[in-house]
C-alpha positions as CSV (number, residue, x, y, z in Angstrom):
1,X,76.0,70.0,47.2
2,X,72.3,70.5,46.3
3,X,73.2,72.8,43.4
4,X,75.5,70.2,41.8
5,X,73.0,67.2,42.2
6,X,70.5,69.8,40.5
7,X,73.0,70.6,37.7
8,X,73.8,66.8,37.3
9,X,70.2,65.9,37.0
10,X,69.3,68.7,34.4
11,X,72.2,67.4,32.5
12,X,71.1,63.9,32.6
13,X,67.6,64.9,31.5
14,X,68.7,66.9,28.5
15,X,71.1,64.2,27.5
16,X,68.1,61.8,27.7
17,X,65.8,64.1,26.0
18,X,68.4,64.5,23.1
19,X,68.7,60.7,22.7
20,X,65.0,60.3,22.6
21,X,64.6,63.0,19.8
22,X,67.4,61.3,17.8
23,X,65.9,57.9,18.2
24,X,62.4,59.4,17.0
25,X,63.9,61.5,14.3
26,X,65.9,58.8,12.6
27,X,64.6,57.4,9.6
28,X,63.5,53.9,9.0
29,X,65.0,54.0,5.4
30,X,68.5,55.2,5.6
31,X,69.8,53.2,2.4
32,X,67.9,52.8,-0.8
33,X,69.3,50.2,-3.4
34,X,68.1,51.0,-7.1
35,X,68.5,48.0,-9.4
36,X,68.5,48.4,-13.2
37,X,67.3,45.2,-14.4
38,X,69.2,42.9,-16.8
39,X,72.6,44.1,-18.3
40,X,75.6,42.8,-20.0
41,X,75.2,39.1,-21.7
42,X,71.6,39.4,-20.8
43,X,69.8,42.3,-22.6
44,X,66.1,41.4,-21.5
45,X,63.2,42.0,-23.7
46,X,64.0,43.6,-27.1
47,X,62.0,46.2,-29.1
48,X,62.3,47.5,-32.5
49,X,65.5,49.5,-31.9
50,X,66.2,49.3,-28.2
51,X,66.7,46.9,-25.4
52,X,65.4,46.5,-21.7
53,X,68.9,46.5,-20.3
54,X,69.4,49.9,-21.9
55,X,66.2,51.5,-20.9
56,X,66.5,50.1,-17.3
57,X,70.1,51.5,-16.9
58,X,68.7,55.0,-18.1
59,X,65.7,55.0,-15.6
60,X,67.8,53.7,-12.7
61,X,70.5,56.6,-13.0
62,X,67.9,59.3,-13.6
63,X,65.9,57.8,-10.3
64,X,69.1,57.5,-8.3
65,X,70.1,61.3,-9.1
66,X,66.7,62.5,-8.3
67,X,66.5,60.6,-5.2
68,X,69.9,62.0,-4.0
69,X,68.5,65.5,-4.6
70,X,65.2,64.9,-2.5
71,X,66.8,62.8,-0.1
72,X,70.3,64.3,0.6
73,X,70.6,62.6,3.9
74,X,69.7,59.0,2.5
75,X,72.3,56.7,0.8
76,X,71.3,55.7,-2.6
77,X,73.2,52.8,-4.1
78,X,72.8,51.6,-7.6
79,X,73.4,47.8,-8.4
80,X,74.9,48.9,-11.8
81,X,75.9,52.1,-13.5
82,X,77.0,50.6,-16.8
83,X,76.2,47.6,-19.2
84,X,77.6,44.8,-17.0
85,X,76.4,41.1,-16.5
86,X,74.8,40.4,-13.1
87,X,72.7,37.7,-12.2
88,X,69.7,38.0,-10.0
89,X,71.3,36.3,-7.2
90,X,74.2,38.6,-7.2
91,X,71.8,41.7,-7.4
92,X,70.0,40.3,-4.2
93,X,73.2,39.6,-2.3
94,X,74.6,43.1,-3.4
95,X,71.5,44.8,-1.8
96,X,71.7,42.6,1.3
97,X,75.5,43.4,1.8
98,X,74.9,47.0,1.4
99,X,72.0,46.7,4.2
100,X,69.5,48.3,2.1
101,X,66.3,49.5,3.7
102,X,64.5,49.7,0.3
103,X,64.9,47.7,-2.8
104,X,63.5,49.5,-6.1
105,X,64.0,47.2,-8.9
106,X,63.2,48.7,-12.6
107,X,62.3,46.7,-15.7
108,X,60.7,46.9,-19.0
109,X,58.0,44.7,-20.0
110,X,57.2,42.6,-23.2
111,X,54.3,40.7,-24.7
112,X,54.6,38.0,-27.3
113,X,53.6,38.8,-30.8
114,X,49.9,37.7,-31.9
115,X,50.1,34.9,-34.1
116,X,47.4,34.7,-37.2
117,X,46.6,32.1,-39.8
118,X,44.5,32.1,-42.9
119,X,43.4,29.6,-45.4
120,X,44.8,30.3,-48.7
121,X,43.8,27.1,-50.6
122,X,43.8,23.4,-50.5
123,X,46.5,20.5,-51.6
124,X,46.2,16.9,-52.2
125,X,47.5,14.6,-49.3
126,X,48.3,10.9,-50.5
127,X,48.1,8.2,-47.7
128,X,47.6,4.4,-47.4
129,X,45.5,2.1,-45.6
130,X,46.0,-1.8,-45.5
131,X,48.9,-4.1,-46.1
132,X,50.0,-6.4,-49.1
133,X,47.1,-7.1,-51.4
134,X,44.7,-5.2,-49.2
135,X,46.9,-2.0,-49.4
136,X,45.0,1.0,-50.8
137,X,45.9,4.3,-51.9
138,X,43.8,7.5,-50.8
139,X,43.7,11.2,-51.6
140,X,42.5,13.7,-49.1
141,X,42.4,17.7,-49.5
142,X,44.1,19.6,-46.6
143,X,44.2,23.3,-46.0
144,X,47.2,25.2,-47.1
145,X,47.6,28.1,-44.4
146,X,49.5,31.6,-44.5
147,X,50.7,32.4,-40.9
148,X,52.1,35.5,-39.8
149,X,52.5,37.6,-36.6
150,X,51.6,41.2,-35.6
151,X,53.1,43.1,-32.5
152,X,51.3,42.8,-29.4
153,X,49.2,46.1,-28.5
154,X,49.6,45.5,-24.7
155,X,50.8,48.6,-22.8
156,X,50.7,50.0,-19.3
157,X,52.7,49.9,-16.1
158,X,52.5,47.2,-13.4
159,X,54.5,46.8,-10.0
160,X,55.4,43.5,-8.6
161,X,55.8,42.3,-5.1
162,X,57.1,38.8,-4.1
163,X,54.4,36.2,-3.9
164,X,52.7,34.9,-0.8
165,X,54.1,31.3,-1.3
166,X,57.6,32.6,-1.4
167,X,57.4,33.9,2.3
168,X,59.8,31.3,3.5
169,X,62.5,32.4,1.2
170,X,61.9,35.9,2.3
171,X,62.1,34.8,5.9
172,X,65.4,33.2,5.3
173,X,66.7,36.3,3.9
174,X,65.6,38.2,6.9
175,X,67.0,35.9,9.3
176,X,70.4,36.2,7.8
177,X,70.0,40.0,8.4
178,X,69.3,39.2,11.9
179,X,72.3,37.1,12.3
180,X,74.5,39.9,10.9
181,X,73.0,42.5,13.0
182,X,72.9,40.3,16.1
183,X,74.5,42.9,18.2
184,X,71.4,45.3,17.9
185,X,69.2,44.8,20.9
186,X,65.9,44.7,19.2
187,X,66.8,42.0,16.5
188,X,65.8,38.4,17.5
189,X,67.8,35.4,17.3
190,X,66.7,33.4,14.1
191,X,68.1,30.1,15.6
192,X,65.3,30.2,18.4
193,X,61.9,29.1,17.9
194,X,60.8,32.6,19.0
195,X,63.4,34.2,16.4
196,X,61.9,32.1,13.8
197,X,58.6,33.6,14.5
198,X,59.7,37.1,14.7
199,X,61.2,36.6,11.2
200,X,57.9,35.8,9.7
201,X,56.3,38.6,11.5
202,X,59.0,41.0,10.0
203,X,58.2,39.3,6.5
204,X,54.6,40.3,7.2
205,X,55.7,43.8,7.8
206,X,58.0,44.0,4.7
207,X,55.2,42.7,2.6
208,X,52.6,45.3,3.8
209,X,55.1,48.0,3.0
210,X,56.2,46.6,-0.2
211,X,52.4,46.6,-1.3
212,X,52.1,50.1,-0.1
213,X,55.0,51.2,-2.1
214,X,54.1,49.5,-5.1
215,X,50.2,50.9,-4.9
216,X,51.7,54.4,-4.6
217,X,54.2,54.0,-7.6
218,X,51.2,52.8,-9.6
219,X,49.2,55.8,-8.5
220,X,51.7,58.1,-9.4
221,X,51.8,56.6,-12.9
222,X,48.2,57.0,-13.1
223,X,48.4,60.6,-12.6
224,X,50.5,61.0,-15.4
225,X,48.1,59.5,-17.3
226,X,49.3,55.9,-17.8
227,X,47.4,52.6,-17.9
228,X,47.9,50.7,-14.8
229,X,47.8,46.9,-14.3
230,X,48.1,47.6,-10.5
231,X,50.1,45.6,-7.9
232,X,50.9,42.1,-9.1
233,X,52.5,38.8,-7.9
234,X,53.8,36.0,-9.9
235,X,53.1,32.7,-7.7
236,X,54.2,30.0,-10.4
237,X,57.8,31.1,-10.5
238,X,58.6,33.8,-8.1
239,X,61.0,36.8,-8.7
240,X,64.3,35.9,-6.9
241,X,65.2,39.7,-6.3
242,X,62.1,40.3,-4.4
243,X,61.9,37.1,-2.3
244,X,65.6,36.9,-1.5
245,X,66.3,40.6,-0.4
246,X,66.0,41.2,3.3
247,X,64.0,44.5,3.0
248,X,60.7,45.6,1.4
249,X,61.1,45.2,-2.4
250,X,59.3,46.0,-5.5
251,X,59.9,45.5,-9.3
252,X,58.3,48.2,-11.7
253,X,57.5,47.2,-15.1
254,X,57.6,50.8,-16.7
255,X,55.8,49.9,-20.0
256,X,55.8,47.4,-22.9
257,X,58.9,47.6,-25.2
258,X,57.1,45.4,-27.7
259,X,54.6,48.0,-28.2
260,X,56.4,50.6,-30.6
261,X,54.4,53.6,-29.3
262,X,55.5,52.6,-25.8
263,X,59.0,52.1,-26.8
264,X,59.2,55.4,-28.4
265,X,57.6,56.8,-25.2
266,X,60.4,55.0,-22.9
267,X,63.0,56.1,-25.2
268,X,62.0,59.8,-25.1
269,X,63.1,62.5,-23.0
270,X,59.7,63.1,-21.8
271,X,59.0,59.5,-21.1
272,X,62.3,59.0,-19.1
273,X,61.7,62.2,-17.2
274,X,58.1,61.3,-16.2
275,X,58.6,57.5,-15.3
276,X,61.5,58.4,-13.2
277,X,59.8,61.3,-11.5
278,X,56.8,59.3,-10.9
279,X,58.9,56.7,-9.2
280,X,60.7,59.1,-7.3
281,X,57.5,61.0,-5.9
282,X,56.3,57.5,-4.7
283,X,59.4,56.6,-3.0
284,X,59.9,59.9,-1.3
285,X,56.3,60.0,-0.2
286,X,56.4,56.4,1.1
287,X,59.8,57.4,3.1
288,X,58.0,60.5,4.5
289,X,54.9,58.4,5.5
290,X,56.7,55.8,7.4
291,X,59.0,58.5,9.1
292,X,55.9,60.6,10.0
293,X,54.2,57.5,11.4
294,X,57.1,56.7,13.5
295,X,57.2,60.4,14.8
296,X,53.5,60.3,15.4
297,X,52.3,62.5,12.4
298,X,51.6,62.1,8.8
299,X,53.4,64.2,5.9
300,X,53.6,63.7,2.3
301,X,56.0,65.3,-0.2
302,X,55.6,65.9,-4.1
303,X,59.2,65.2,-4.5
304,X,59.4,68.6,-6.7
305,X,57.3,67.2,-9.2
306,X,53.5,68.3,-9.8
307,X,51.3,65.2,-11.1
308,X,48.8,65.4,-14.1
309,X,45.6,63.7,-15.0
310,X,44.6,60.3,-13.8
311,X,43.7,56.9,-15.6
312,X,41.9,53.6,-14.7
313,X,43.8,50.8,-13.3
314,X,43.4,46.9,-14.1
315,X,44.8,44.0,-12.2
316,X,46.2,41.9,-15.2
317,X,49.0,39.6,-14.5
318,X,52.2,39.9,-16.8
319,X,55.1,38.2,-17.2
320,X,58.5,39.2,-15.8
321,X,61.6,37.2,-16.3
322,X,63.4,37.6,-13.1
């Protein structure tokens, strides 16, 4: 009887140990959503010969394929794999419905052309003052302008996270996730005051991780010699796909399509490879960092790609129509 008790105890301890190990080794990021910005009726920014929707699709497909190679146990889901129309609300809903743990949105930036003017001469302008018998004719010289535009020379990368004033939207999205996963024991009930507070705390955690990933992405771009505008926010309007997804989320501006040199780079095999691999290196290192912290250690991966030289970064807000 004592022997049976010892065997049962050993079996129970073995089972408990295996469950603990499984819990510790389970990754925080099991599903990654890769979003190609724009598409279909919305082609986004335009260059001299290509569009934002075309480029983002190429990048997203490459990033998805590389991520699947580097993270075979992680589910990689694309919001689109062809030139279809998707609203930003559809993209956010798709990511939430597929229970993503990370949202990586890829875009191409644009800058308005620079306006110029030059006085080329003068012409007479006739005008009148007074009424009736007091009405008088006047002549005034006014300048004649030649006006033209030149392409904006802006270039470089930047990665957006949602703005702080959009935390309420993010908390709503997180609460919806809590409601759909209510069977999990560690998920708070958003209908209670405690649950609402917990949602805000999760938002802060997601924000911290989003900034961390955005910083890692920009760092990888810099290692490839790209100019970086750093981690950015857009407070006046917000970015729906970042604030309405119930997971850490970033929007990557891979370069300025309105700069001919950058448009050529983004369309080149070299550019598409470097940009995609930089994003993948950052995502893989970010995932490994979270998992190692969960398991009590810190490890990083080069995602199979060696970085090159490093450039300077500048925090200059740019425009993104999302």
